[in-house]
N, C-alpha and C positions, 0 to 999 in steps of 0.2 A: 497584557503583554505589549512591550515595544520593541520595536526595532528602527533602524534607521538607513536612509537611502545612502549610498555611496557615492563616490564623485564621478560614477559612470551612470549613475541612476538606476543602479540596482538594489533591491530590497531583499533581505533576508527572510524566508518565512521561517519562525522558529521550529527548531527539531521536534517538539513535543505536538505542535500542530502537522508537521507533516507526517509523523507516526501515526497519528489519529485519524488523519485522513487517508492515508496509505497512498501519500503523494511522493513519487520516485523521480528520478532522472528523467527530465525532458517531458514532464507532465505539460498538458496544454491548459492556459486559462483564458476566460474574457476578462476583459477590463472595462469597467464602467464607472462613471462618475453619478454618484448620489447627493446632491447637497455640495457639502463641503468632504465627502467621503470617497475614498477610490475602493472600489469592490472588486475582487478577484473572483471570479467564479470558475470552480475546476471544471473544464470540458473532458478531459480523459484522464485516466490513471496509466502512466506508463509502467510496462512490466519490470519488476526490479533486474537489476543487471547482477549476474552471478558474483561479480566482485564484493557486492554488497553483503554478500551470504558469508563470506570468508570469515571463520571465527566465531559465527553463531552457536555451533555445535560444540558444547566443550565436553572433556572427558574421552574423546577418542572415537565417540560415535560414529558409524558409517551412515552417512547423509542418505545413500542410496535406500537403507533398512528404514531410516526414518520416513523419507517420502513414501515409499512402498507402505508401511504400516498405516499412514497416513490414507493412502488409496485403498488399501484394504478395508479401513473403516467406512470411506465413502460408499465401496460396493457394497457392505452390509445394510448400510442404512438406505440405499438404493433397493436391495433384495427385500427388505422389511416393508418398504412403501408398495413395491410391487405384489408381495404376497398380501397385505392389506386391501390393495385395490381389486384383487382376484376374489377377495371374500364377500 
C-alpha cells in the first residue's frame, strides 16, 4: 500500500487500515524512526463520533433496537459465564 505526504506534511492512513485497526478521529500515535522507516504506533483508539454512524443501518431499522439486541446478547453471555463459574 502506498500513500503520499501533502505539502503540509500530512500523511493519509488508508481507509482499509483505519477500519482494520479501529482507528477513528483523534486517535493518538507515537512516531519513531527505525533505520529509514517512519513507524506510527497506535496509542489509543478514539471513540467513534456519532456522525460516523449515519447511514450504517439500512432498511429503516431502529438503531436503539439494534444496540439493545447487542446488549441482550452480551448479558446472555455474561449469564452463561456466571452459571458455568457457579458449577
